[in-house]
N, C-alpha and C positions, 0 to 999 in steps of 0.2 A: 776107451770111448773117445771119439773125435767128433767135434761139432764145428760145422761151417756156418757162416753168416753171410748171406749174399743179398745185395740190395735189388729192389725193383728199379725200373727206369722210366723216365718220361722222355719221349722223342718229340722234338719241336718241329724240325724241318728236315727235308731230304728223304723221308721214309719212302721206300720203293726203290731208291737208287742203290740200296745195299743188298739187293737180290743178285746172286751171281750171274743170272742170265742177262742182267743189265750192266753191272759194273765191269764184267769181264770183256764187254764190248766197248763201253763208253766211259768207264770210271764212275765213281759215286762219292757222295759225301752226305753226312747227316750231322745234325746238331742235337745233342741230347744231354740229359743229366740223370745221374742216379739219385735216389731219394732215401730218406731215413725210414723206409718200410722194408722189411726183410723176410727172406726165406731162411729157415733154420733146418739144417740137415744134421742128424746125429747117427753115428753108426759104430759098431764094434764087432769084433770076432765073437761069434756065438759059441760058448762051451759045448763040447760034444755030448754032454749028458742029457740034452733036451731031446724030445721025440722028433723034432723037426730040425732041419739044417738052416732054413731061412725064415726069419720072422720080419715081415715087411709091413710097416704101419703108416698109412696115409689116411684118405677118406674111407679106406677099407683096411682089413687086416688079413694078410696072407701068411699061412703057415705051411710050408712045402719043403720037400727034401731034395728036389732037383732044380737046377737053374732054369731049365726049359719049362718048368711048371709055373714060374713066376709070371703073373699076368701083366704086371707093370712093365711096359716095354723099355723105359729108360733104365730102370734098375737092372732088369734082366740083361740087357745088352751091354751095360757098363761092366757088370760082373764078368761077362764073357770076354769083353775087350781087355780088362785088366788081368784076367786069368787068375783071379783070387780063388784059391781052393778051400779056404776056411768057410765055416758057416758064418752067416751074416745076420745081425740084427740092425734094422734100419727104421728111423723115425723121421717124419716130415711135418713141419709146422710153418704156416705162412701168415704174415700180417694182413694180406689182402686176398680176395678170392681169386682162384685160378681162372684162366680163360677170360680175362677182363681187359686185355690190351696193355698191361703193365710190364710185358716181357717176362711173365711168370714162368713160362715153359723153358725159356733159355736160362733164366736165373736158377731154376731147378737143376738143369743140366750142369751149369757151371758149379753150383754148390755140391752136387753129387761127385763131379770130377775131382773137386778139391778134397772131398772126404775120402773117396776110394783110393786116390793116389797117395794120400797121407797114410792110409791103412797099410800101404805097401812101402812106407817110409821113403816116398819120393815126393820131394817138394817141387811144385811147378811154379815157374815165374808167371806173372800176369799174362805175358805174351803167350807162353805155352798153354796156359789155361784157356785163353780165348781161342787160339787156333784149334786145340783139341776139341773144344766144345762145338765150334762151327763145323768141323769135319764130322763129328759124331752126329749132330742133328741132321746135317744135309746128306751125308754119305752112308752112315750106318742106319739111322732111323728113316732116312729118305723123306724127311719132312719138307714141305714147301715153306721154308722160312728164310728170312734175310740173315745178314751177318752182323748187324749193328748191336743186337741185344746181348749176344755173348761177349762181344768186345766191351760194351759199356759196363756190364755188370761185373766182368772180371777186373777191369781197370778202376772203375769208379770215377766220380768227378763230373764236372760240367765241361763237356768236350765237343770239339769238332772232330769227327772220325772220317778219314778219307780212305776210300777203297780203290785199289788199283787193278788194272787189267790183268796183271800177273797173279792176282789172288791175294796179294799182301794188303795190309792196312797200316795206317799211321794215326795215332791218337795225339791230337793237339789240344792241350788244356787251355781253355779260354781264360785269359787274364782279366776277368771282370772285377772291377773294384767291389770291395765288400759291401759298401753302402748301396750300390746299384743292384747287386745280387739280392740283398735283403729286401729292397723295394720290389723287385721282380717277384720274389717268393711271396710277398704279402698280397700281390695282385693276382696270383694264380690259384685256381680252385679246381680240385678233383671232384667231379660229380658222378656218382655211380648210377648208371641207367637201370640196373637190376637185371640186365640181359647179359648172359655169358655165352661165349662161342669159342671154337678152336680157330686160332689164327691160320692154321694149315688149311682148314676148310674154306675160309673166306679168301685167302690168298690164292688158293688153287683155282679160283674162278677167274682171276685176271692176271696173275703174275706172268704166265707164259706169253701174254700179249704185250708186255711192257715195251719190248723193242719196236712194236708197231705204234706206240704212243709217244714217239720221240719228242714231239712239240711240247706236250704236257710234262714229260719227264725232265726235259732240259729246263723248263720253267721252274719245276719243283726243286731242281738242283740249284738254280740261280737264287732261290729264296734263302739258301743257307748263308751265302756271302752277305746278302742284305741284312739278315738277322744278326750276324756277328757284328756288323758295323753299328747297328742300332744299339746293341747291348754295350759295346765298348764306349759309345758316345752318349749313353744315358737317355736314349730316345725310346723309352719303354712303351709309350702308347703306340708309336710306329711299329714296334715289335708286335703289339696286340693286333693292330690292323693287318699286319702281314700274316698272322696266323689265320685270319679270316680269308685272305686272298689265297693262301696255300690250301686251305680246306676246300674252298670252292673248286680249285684246280684238281685236287686229288679225287674229288667225286666224279670227275670226268673219266677216270680210269675204269670205273665199273659202277653199275647201278646197285651192286650188292654192298658197296662200302657204307652207304647210309640207307635210310628208309623214311617213310612219311612220319613215323613215330619219332625218330632221332632228329629229323629236320624240324619237327615242332618244338622239341626241347631246345634246339639250337636257336630258333627264332625267338623263343621266350627269353633266352639268355641275352640275345642282342637287344631286345626291347627293354631290358632291365639292367643295363650297365656293362655288359660284356662287349668288348671291341672285336673280339675274335675268339676262336677256339677250334677244337678238332676232337674227333673220336680217336683215342690212343690205340696204337697197334694197327692191324690190318684193316680195321673197320668192322662194321656189323654188330657192334655192341660193346659192353664193358664200361669203361670210364670215358667221360668227356673231360677235357682240360679246357678251362676258360680263363682268358685274361680279362680282368674287370677294371674299369676306370676307377682310380683311387677314391674319388668323391661319391661313387655310386655302389661301393662295396656293401654298405648296410642295406640298401634297397635290393641288391642282388641276393643277399642272404635271406631276406624276408621272403622273396619270391620263390626261392628254392628250399624253403624250410621243410618241405615234405620229402626231399631227396636226402640221401646219405652223402654228405660232403666230408671228405677225408683230409684233415690237415697234414701237412708234410713240410719237410725242410730238405734242401739239397745236401747231399753227402759226398765225401771225397775218397773213401777208402776202397770201395769195391769188395769183392768176395775175399773173405779171410777165414782162417782157422782161429776160433776163439777159445777152444779147449782141446787139449790133447794129452791124455795120459796113456796113450797106446804104446806098448812096448815091443810090437812086432811079433 
């Protein structure tokens, strides 16, 4: 049995510039952090005395004998890619709901890659894990996804991630003082809207047009540098206001990123202590992230007491194998 533990992520600034059809022309950069909420993937070779060769457990249970019969596309295609001939038992558990803007689909891919290559006794570096996961989602699954989530969840930490025209990336760990990071963490709130969607479906509506939205995209890119300076200089409220500015700009990319319902939630937050925020991920639903002024936190929490608010802390480790008694 092998078990991987892979964090979800929060993306603050630069989202959209991590799509290949943008950064391979102009370069990109995002500011994000992984958090202490995780996806757990466990797998083992299944003994041959079972009636089935593959047992796949997630929100469904699949018992099949051929790889091509596996309905879950990620698991099916990873087994094909890794060319594992043994039978497989697979289990998935997540701390947060899928399709909620927390990078869950990419965290899932990263966690699966970690487990399946470990089953083959191949240890991947964080760089290899990120590159293989990006390639798998974009080239094999042909999903319309960016490249930041795979890199963030493979590496872990509070980072600026730069994407280059040649397809490479560089992770720059932000050297924020511990007390500043603690204050920031205290003022950030994850609010679940109750609405779930596939990032692929939302992104597919506007990603192909990103090169034609150069003005907005370069402004979104510029927010990353401003945000880094605010964090390093303990100007956290300015960071919060910048979230609002960035969110308004991001909504110019497509009418599908928000809606009247989400705009009403956002307005309610601003009236009750939030300086800024955003829908995490590609938009269209899932979690809102809000930055709340310190002396208005109690008022904000009273206002949003009917919503699910998920407490979290920043984490540093990224995807890792936490249990391995596999003998090959």
